[in-house]
C-alpha positions as CSV (number, residue, x, y, z in Angstrom):
1,M,94.5,107.4,85.4
2,I,93.9,108.3,89.0
3,Y,90.4,109.8,89.6
4,I,90.6,112.5,92.4
5,G,87.5,112.4,94.6
6,A,86.5,108.8,93.7
7,K,88.3,107.3,96.6
8,E,90.8,108.2,99.3
9,L,94.3,109.0,98.0
10,K,97.1,106.8,99.4
11,L,100.9,107.2,99.3
12,E,101.1,104.8,96.4
13,D,98.8,107.2,94.4
14,F,101.2,110.1,95.1
15,N,104.1,107.9,94.0
16,K,102.4,107.2,90.7
17,I,101.6,110.8,90.0
18,L,104.9,112.3,91.3
19,F,107.4,109.8,90.1
20,L,105.7,107.7,87.4
21,K,104.0,110.7,85.8
22,E,100.6,109.2,85.9
23,K,97.8,111.6,84.9
24,I,94.8,112.5,87.0
25,E,91.1,113.2,86.3
26,L,88.3,114.5,88.4
27,D,85.6,112.1,89.5
28,E,82.2,113.3,88.1
29,K,80.2,112.7,91.2
30,A,82.7,114.5,93.4
31,L,82.8,117.4,90.9
32,Q,79.0,117.6,91.0
33,K,79.2,117.8,94.8
34,V,81.8,120.7,94.5
35,N,79.3,122.6,92.3
36,E,76.4,121.9,94.6
37,S,78.4,123.2,97.5
38,H,79.1,126.4,95.6
39,E,75.5,126.9,94.7
40,F,74.3,126.2,98.2
41,L,76.8,128.7,99.7
42,K,75.8,131.4,97.1
43,S,72.2,131.1,98.2
44,F,72.8,130.5,101.9
45,S,75.2,133.5,102.4
46,K,72.8,136.2,101.0
47,D,71.2,137.1,104.3
48,K,73.7,135.8,106.8
49,L,77.1,136.8,108.3
50,I,79.6,134.3,107.0
51,Y,83.3,134.6,107.9
52,G,85.5,135.5,104.9
53,I,82.6,136.3,102.6
54,N,81.1,139.4,104.1
55,T,83.6,139.9,106.9
56,G,87.2,140.7,107.1
57,F,89.8,138.1,108.0
58,G,91.5,137.1,111.2
59,P,91.5,139.9,113.8
60,M,89.6,142.0,111.3
61,A,86.7,139.7,111.1
62,Q,84.7,142.2,113.1
63,Y,84.5,144.5,110.1
64,K,81.6,143.8,107.7
65,I,82.3,143.9,104.0
66,S,79.8,145.4,101.7
67,E,78.4,143.3,98.9
68,Q,80.1,145.4,96.2
69,D,83.5,144.8,97.9
70,Q,83.2,141.1,98.5
71,L,85.0,139.9,95.4
72,D,87.8,142.5,95.8
73,L,88.2,141.1,99.3
74,Q,89.2,137.7,97.9
75,Y,91.7,139.2,95.5
76,N,93.1,141.4,98.2
77,L,93.6,138.3,100.4
78,I,95.5,136.5,97.7
79,R,97.8,139.4,96.7
80,S,98.4,140.7,100.2
81,H,99.6,137.3,101.4
82,C,102.2,136.7,98.7
83,T,105.0,137.5,101.0
84,G,107.0,134.3,100.8
85,A,110.8,134.2,101.1
86,G,113.7,131.9,100.8
87,K,114.3,129.2,98.3
88,R,111.6,128.0,95.9
89,L,110.1,124.7,96.8
90,A,111.1,121.8,94.5
91,D,108.8,121.0,91.6
92,T,108.0,117.6,93.2
93,E,106.9,119.3,96.5
94,V,104.8,121.8,94.6
95,K,103.1,119.1,92.6
96,S,102.4,117.2,95.7
97,T,101.0,120.3,97.3
98,M,98.6,120.8,94.4
99,I,97.4,117.2,94.7
100,C,96.7,117.8,98.4
101,R,94.8,121.1,97.8
102,L,92.9,119.4,95.0
103,S,92.0,116.5,97.2
104,S,90.7,118.7,100.0
105,L,88.6,120.9,97.6
106,M,87.2,117.9,95.9
107,Q,85.5,116.8,99.1
108,G,82.8,119.3,98.3
109,F,82.8,121.3,101.5
110,S,84.5,124.5,100.5
111,G,81.9,126.3,98.4
112,I,84.3,127.1,95.6
113,H,83.4,127.2,91.9
114,P,84.3,124.0,89.9
115,E,86.7,125.9,87.6
116,V,89.2,126.0,90.6
117,V,89.6,122.2,90.8
118,I,89.6,121.9,87.0
119,L,92.5,124.4,86.7
120,L,94.4,122.7,89.5
121,K,94.0,119.4,87.7
122,D,95.3,120.9,84.4
123,L,98.3,122.4,86.1
124,I,99.2,119.0,87.6
125,N,98.8,117.2,84.3
126,N,100.7,119.8,82.4
127,D,103.6,119.9,84.9
128,I,103.1,123.6,85.5
129,Y,104.6,124.5,88.9
130,P,103.6,127.6,90.8
131,Q,106.5,129.6,92.4
132,I,106.1,128.8,96.1
133,F,108.7,129.8,98.7
134,E,109.9,127.8,101.7
135,H,109.4,130.6,104.3
136,G,106.1,132.2,105.3
137,G,103.8,129.7,107.0
138,V,103.3,129.2,110.7
139,G,100.9,126.3,110.0
140,A,97.9,127.5,112.0
141,S,95.3,129.2,109.6
142,G,97.0,126.7,107.3
143,D,99.8,127.6,105.0
144,L,98.5,131.1,104.3
145,V,101.5,132.7,102.7
146,Q,102.7,129.8,100.6
147,L,99.2,128.8,99.4
148,A,98.7,132.5,98.5
149,H,101.4,132.1,95.9
150,L,99.6,129.1,94.5
151,A,96.3,131.1,94.4
152,L,98.1,134.0,92.7
153,N,99.0,131.7,89.8
154,L,95.4,130.4,89.6
155,I,94.2,133.9,89.0
156,G,96.8,134.3,86.3
157,E,99.4,136.4,88.1
158,G,102.9,135.7,89.4
159,E,105.4,133.2,88.0
160,V,105.4,129.5,87.3
161,T,108.0,127.0,86.3
162,Y,107.2,125.3,83.0
163,K,109.6,123.1,81.1
164,G,112.4,124.0,83.5
165,E,112.0,127.8,83.1
166,L,110.5,130.4,85.5
167,R,108.0,132.4,83.5
168,P,105.0,134.7,84.0
169,A,101.9,132.6,84.7
170,A,99.9,134.7,82.2
171,D,102.4,133.7,79.4
172,V,102.3,130.0,80.2
173,F,98.5,130.0,80.4
174,K,98.3,131.6,77.0
175,E,100.8,129.1,75.5
176,T,99.0,126.1,76.9
177,G,95.5,127.3,76.4
178,L,94.6,127.4,80.1
179,K,92.4,130.1,81.6
180,P,92.8,131.6,85.0
181,I,90.0,131.4,87.5
182,T,87.6,134.2,88.2
183,I,86.7,134.8,91.9
184,K,83.0,134.0,92.4
185,L,82.5,133.9,96.1
186,R,85.2,132.7,98.5
187,E,87.8,131.1,96.3
188,G,90.6,133.2,97.8
189,L,90.0,132.1,101.3
190,A,89.3,128.4,100.3
191,L,92.6,128.3,98.4
192,I,95.0,129.7,101.0
193,N,93.2,128.4,104.2
194,G,94.5,124.9,104.5
195,T,97.4,122.5,105.3
196,S,98.3,121.5,101.8
197,I,101.8,122.9,101.7
198,M,103.0,121.1,104.8
199,T,101.1,118.0,103.8
200,G,102.4,118.1,100.2
201,I,106.0,118.3,101.4
202,S,105.3,115.7,104.0
203,M,104.0,113.2,101.4
204,V,107.3,113.5,99.5
205,N,109.2,113.1,102.7
206,L,107.1,110.0,103.5
207,S,108.0,108.4,100.1
208,H,111.7,109.0,100.7
209,A,111.5,107.8,104.3
210,E,110.2,104.4,103.0
211,Q,113.1,104.2,100.6
212,L,115.6,105.2,103.2
213,V,114.5,102.3,105.5
214,N,115.0,99.9,102.6
215,W,118.4,101.3,101.8
216,S,119.5,101.3,105.4
217,L,118.4,97.7,105.8
218,S,120.2,96.8,102.6
219,A,123.5,98.4,103.8
220,S,123.1,96.8,107.2
221,M,122.6,93.3,105.7
222,M,125.7,93.7,103.5
223,I,127.8,94.6,106.6
224,I,126.3,91.7,108.5
225,E,127.4,89.4,105.8
226,L,130.8,90.9,105.6
227,V,131.5,90.1,109.3
228,E,130.1,86.6,108.8
229,S,127.6,87.2,111.6
230,Y,125.5,84.6,113.4
231,S,121.9,84.5,112.3
232,D,120.1,84.4,115.6
233,H,119.9,88.2,116.1
234,F,117.5,88.5,113.2
235,S,115.8,85.1,113.7
236,K,112.1,84.7,114.0
237,E,112.5,82.9,117.4
238,L,114.4,85.8,119.0
239,N,112.2,88.6,117.6
240,K,108.8,87.0,118.2
241,V,109.2,87.3,121.9
242,K,109.0,91.1,121.5
243,P,105.6,92.1,120.0
244,H,106.7,95.3,118.2
245,L,105.4,95.1,114.6
246,G,108.3,97.1,113.2
247,Q,111.0,95.0,114.8
248,R,109.3,91.8,113.6
249,A,109.0,93.2,110.1
250,I,112.6,94.2,109.9
251,A,113.8,90.9,111.3
252,H,111.6,88.9,108.9
253,A,112.9,90.9,105.9
254,M,116.5,90.3,107.0
255,D,115.9,86.6,107.5
256,E,114.3,86.2,104.0
257,A,116.9,88.2,102.2
258,M,119.9,86.5,103.6
259,K,118.7,82.9,103.3
260,D,121.0,82.2,100.4
261,S,124.0,84.0,101.9
262,K,127.1,81.8,102.1
263,L,128.5,84.0,104.8
264,I,125.9,84.0,107.6
265,R,126.6,81.4,110.3
266,K,124.5,79.3,112.7
267,R,125.5,79.8,116.3
268,E,124.8,76.2,117.2
269,E,127.2,75.0,114.5
270,H,130.2,77.1,115.8
271,L,129.8,77.9,119.5
272,F,127.7,75.1,121.0
273,S,130.2,72.3,120.7
274,A,132.4,70.8,123.4
275,E,135.5,71.7,121.4
276,T,134.6,75.4,121.4
277,T,133.6,75.6,125.0
278,A,137.0,74.2,126.0
279,V,138.7,77.3,124.8
280,D,139.4,80.1,127.3
281,V,139.7,83.0,124.9
282,F,137.6,83.0,121.7
283,Q,139.1,84.4,118.5
284,D,135.7,85.2,117.0
285,K,133.3,87.7,118.6
286,V,130.6,85.9,120.5
287,Q,128.3,88.8,119.8
288,E,128.6,91.7,117.3
289,Y,128.6,95.4,118.1
290,Y,125.1,96.9,118.6
291,S,125.1,98.7,115.2
292,I,125.2,95.2,113.6
293,R,123.4,93.0,116.2
294,C,120.5,95.4,117.0
295,V,119.3,96.3,113.5
296,P,115.7,95.0,114.1
297,Q,115.5,96.9,117.4
298,I,116.9,100.1,115.8
299,L,115.2,100.2,112.4
300,G,112.0,98.6,113.9
301,P,110.9,101.9,115.6
302,V,111.8,103.8,112.5
303,W,109.5,101.6,110.4
304,D,106.7,101.8,113.0
305,T,107.1,105.6,112.9
306,F,106.9,105.6,109.1
307,T,103.7,103.4,109.0
308,Y,101.9,105.5,111.6
309,T,102.9,108.8,109.9
310,Q,101.6,107.3,106.7
311,T,98.2,106.8,108.3
312,V,98.1,110.3,109.7
313,L,99.2,112.0,106.5
314,Q,96.8,110.1,104.3
315,N,94.0,111.2,106.7
316,E,95.2,114.8,106.2
317,V,95.3,114.4,102.5
318,N,91.7,113.2,102.4
319,S,90.5,115.9,104.8
320,V,88.6,119.1,104.5
321,N,91.1,121.5,106.0
322,D,89.9,125.0,105.3
323,N,87.5,127.2,107.2
324,P,84.5,127.5,107.4
325,I,83.1,124.2,106.2
326,I,80.2,124.5,103.8
327,D,77.7,121.7,104.7
328,K,74.9,121.5,102.2
329,E,73.5,118.3,103.6
330,N,73.0,119.9,107.1
331,N,72.0,123.2,105.6
332,N,74.7,125.0,107.6
333,V,78.2,126.6,107.6
334,F,80.5,125.5,110.4
335,H,83.3,127.6,111.6
336,G,86.3,126.1,113.4
337,G,90.0,125.3,112.9
338,N,90.5,122.4,110.5
339,F,93.3,124.4,109.0
340,H,95.5,123.8,112.1
341,G,98.5,121.8,111.2
342,D,99.4,120.0,114.5
343,Y,98.8,116.5,113.1
344,V,101.3,117.1,110.3
345,A,103.8,119.0,112.5
346,L,104.0,116.3,115.1
347,E,104.4,113.5,112.5
348,M,107.2,115.4,110.7
349,D,109.0,115.9,114.0
350,K,108.7,112.3,114.8
351,L,109.7,111.2,111.3
352,K,112.8,113.5,111.3
353,I,113.9,112.0,114.7
354,A,113.5,108.5,113.3
355,I,115.4,109.3,110.1
356,T,118.2,110.9,112.2
357,K,118.5,107.7,114.2
358,L,118.7,105.8,110.9
359,T,121.5,108.2,109.8
360,M,123.3,107.6,113.1
361,L,123.1,103.8,112.6
362,A,124.6,104.3,109.1
363,E,127.4,106.5,110.5
364,R,128.2,103.9,113.2
365,Q,128.3,101.1,110.7
366,L,130.5,103.1,108.5
367,N,132.8,103.8,111.4
368,F,133.0,100.0,112.0
369,L,134.1,99.5,108.4
370,M,136.7,102.3,108.6
371,N,138.3,101.2,111.8
372,D,140.4,98.0,111.3
373,K,140.8,97.7,115.1
374,L,137.0,97.3,115.4
375,N,136.3,95.0,112.5
376,G,139.6,93.1,112.7
377,K,139.5,92.0,109.1
378,L,139.6,95.0,106.8
379,P,142.4,97.5,105.9
380,P,142.1,100.9,107.5
381,F,139.4,103.0,105.8
382,V,138.7,100.1,103.4
383,N,141.9,101.2,101.6
384,L,142.5,98.9,98.7
385,G,145.7,100.7,97.7
386,K,149.1,101.1,99.3
387,L,148.7,101.8,103.0
388,G,150.2,105.1,104.0
389,L,150.4,106.3,100.4
390,N,146.7,105.9,99.6
391,L,143.8,107.0,101.8
392,G,140.8,105.0,100.7
393,M,137.4,106.3,102.2
394,Q,139.1,108.2,105.0
395,A,138.0,111.7,104.0
396,A,134.5,110.5,103.1
397,Q,134.0,109.5,106.7
398,F,134.5,113.2,107.7
399,T,131.5,114.2,105.5
400,A,129.3,111.4,106.9
401,T,130.2,112.4,110.5
402,S,129.6,116.1,109.8
403,T,126.3,115.4,108.0
404,T,125.1,113.1,110.8
405,A,125.9,115.8,113.4
406,E,123.8,118.3,111.4
407,N,120.8,115.9,111.5
408,Q,121.2,115.5,115.2
409,M,120.9,119.3,115.6
410,L,118.0,119.6,113.2
411,S,116.1,116.9,115.1
412,N,114.9,119.4,117.7
413,P,111.2,119.7,117.4
414,M,109.3,122.5,115.6
415,Y,106.0,121.3,117.0
416,I,106.6,122.9,120.4
417,H,108.0,126.2,119.0
418,S,104.8,128.1,118.7
419,I,105.0,131.9,118.5
420,P,101.8,133.9,118.8
421,N,101.1,136.3,115.9
422,N,98.4,137.9,113.9
423,N,97.4,140.3,116.7
424,D,97.4,137.2,118.9
425,N,94.5,135.8,116.9
426,Q,96.8,132.9,116.1
427,D,97.9,132.5,119.7
428,I,99.1,128.9,119.3
429,V,100.4,127.6,116.0
430,S,101.8,124.3,114.6
431,M,104.9,125.4,112.6
432,G,104.0,122.4,110.4
433,T,105.6,123.7,107.2
434,N,108.9,124.4,109.0
435,A,108.8,120.9,110.5
436,A,108.2,119.4,107.0
437,L,111.0,121.4,105.4
438,I,113.5,120.5,108.2
439,C,112.5,116.8,107.8
440,S,113.2,117.1,104.1
441,K,116.7,118.4,104.8
442,I,117.3,115.5,107.2
443,I,116.2,113.1,104.6
444,E,118.6,114.7,102.0
445,N,121.4,114.3,104.5
446,A,120.5,110.7,105.3
447,Y,120.8,109.8,101.6
448,Q,124.3,111.4,101.6
449,V,125.5,109.3,104.5
450,L,124.0,106.1,103.1
451,A,125.8,106.8,99.8
452,I,129.1,107.0,101.6
453,E,128.3,103.9,103.6
454,L,127.3,101.8,100.6
455,L,130.4,102.8,98.6
456,S,132.5,101.8,101.6
457,A,130.7,98.5,101.9
458,V,131.3,97.5,98.3
459,Q,135.0,98.4,98.7
460,A,134.9,96.1,101.8
461,V,133.3,93.3,99.7
462,D,136.2,93.6,97.2
463,A,138.8,93.7,100.0
464,L,137.5,90.4,101.3
465,Q,136.7,88.9,97.9
466,F,133.2,88.1,99.1
467,E,131.1,89.0,96.1
468,S,130.4,85.4,95.2
469,K,129.4,84.5,98.7
470,L,126.9,87.3,99.2
471,S,123.2,86.8,99.3
472,S,121.3,87.5,96.1
473,H,120.0,90.8,97.5
474,S,123.4,92.1,98.6
475,K,125.0,90.9,95.4
476,A,122.4,92.9,93.4
477,I,123.1,96.0,95.5
478,Y,126.9,95.5,95.1
479,K,126.5,95.4,91.3
480,Q,124.3,98.5,91.3
481,I,126.8,100.6,93.2
482,R,129.7,99.2,91.2
483,S,127.9,100.2,88.0
484,I,128.2,103.8,89.2
485,K,131.7,103.6,90.8
486,A,134.1,100.8,89.9
487,R,136.5,99.3,92.4
488,F,139.4,101.7,93.1
489,E,142.8,101.4,94.7
490,K,144.4,104.7,93.8
491,D,143.0,107.9,95.3
492,S,140.5,109.8,93.2
493,I,138.1,112.6,93.4
494,L,135.0,111.1,94.9
495,Y,132.4,113.8,95.4
496,K,130.8,113.4,91.9
497,D,130.6,109.6,92.3
498,L,129.0,110.0,95.7
499,E,126.5,112.4,94.3
500,K,125.6,109.9,91.6
501,I,125.2,107.2,94.1
502,K,123.0,109.5,96.3
503,I,120.8,110.3,93.3
504,Y,120.5,106.6,92.5
505,L,119.4,105.9,96.1
506,Q,116.8,108.8,95.9
507,T,115.3,107.4,92.7
508,N,115.3,103.7,93.4
509,N,113.9,101.5,96.1
510,P,115.4,98.1,96.8
511,N,111.9,97.0,98.3
512,I,113.3,94.7,100.9
513,I,110.5,95.5,103.4
């Protein structure tokens, strides 16, 4: 059981809730603080002008709202902002969003009634997923449109996905015994005014980014073994003279994983002898291509990007990101812009660039496997059948190249594409949700390219009959892929097999780093 509000939430907590189906509970002390914040605001706001309670919203904040209209104001805000469009967010992304919104509200600075966080907790534990659309947010007053769809379900309206079916929220609430919230003060504004959509999607992206680095590293090591590479390019001695943490971490993981490989060679044993230096033209490559030799230097920055992004996103998850902030301790209400999503937007742009580079590495390594003139030891397109008659992995390379090209195009940043709107009240925005969604697409593409690369790599292992010589780690990966798609010589329809491999990569982590 994970207690929300008891401590800061980490990526590992999200993984447990999202992928291991761990249940959550609300910390009692934090819940008490939520209630105290609500009671304080109820008293404090009686004779004061407080944005979003007795004023309009955004450019219409100049209009005072009468006391008898204040609750209708909150309902109007929720319903009017349900203008989302496009595809529905995946259930995992919606669940992650709800965790993020719950975490923010449980800080006790939002002035909402405790029934809001209790219902959010119940939706998460019962796998009830609000219908939230991908388009609508500019990431400045937070994810107003998308979070409005979440708020709509909390008041018992709109549709939710439950047990795989899209149904009216009112029917699902009745079936599960849950009760919608009743607006008490500022629940509408507190629910939609925050960064929880972009952060929720980003936390899912972050989990997949960690897996992708592990799979890319695993594929790289298998290819390094296939070419019987020298070990010095991932040695501690070479990489310690460059103080980048990511590079050192990648090199260390490679060194540890390939210790028991029977294919990796020591340079001093093969190239440092008088017999070798007497030769004018060497048969073996003295140094491998960059996509093989420079893995620590290429995946190192990707890993560093992941680790820094993790820090930023965890900070956002544990932040109070609505407006205004209800501060009982200082007996005040502070107005500002904690809903602005620039932190998330910039990190998603950085992460998607890093994952695109990872995809490019995989595509270049795949090209090395496909081209017999480059590798000098494999049949063209790792074709185990009859050359000319059979085609091997030739067509799969087209898909990998096309998908990689799409990632390169999608890597252009959203963070700098601010468009003023809302009568220029929102005159500079983050586009954080767009950045997170594009990053999600890049991650999906990266899995596809890696699936093609890994199937090609295990075909290469069979072509060279190297299975018994592989390191324990590469041998385990080989067996996992072969359990999905057996060795093949004759041409067959591959798209279903590649999809199965992709799903396997998405749901498993080789945990090499």
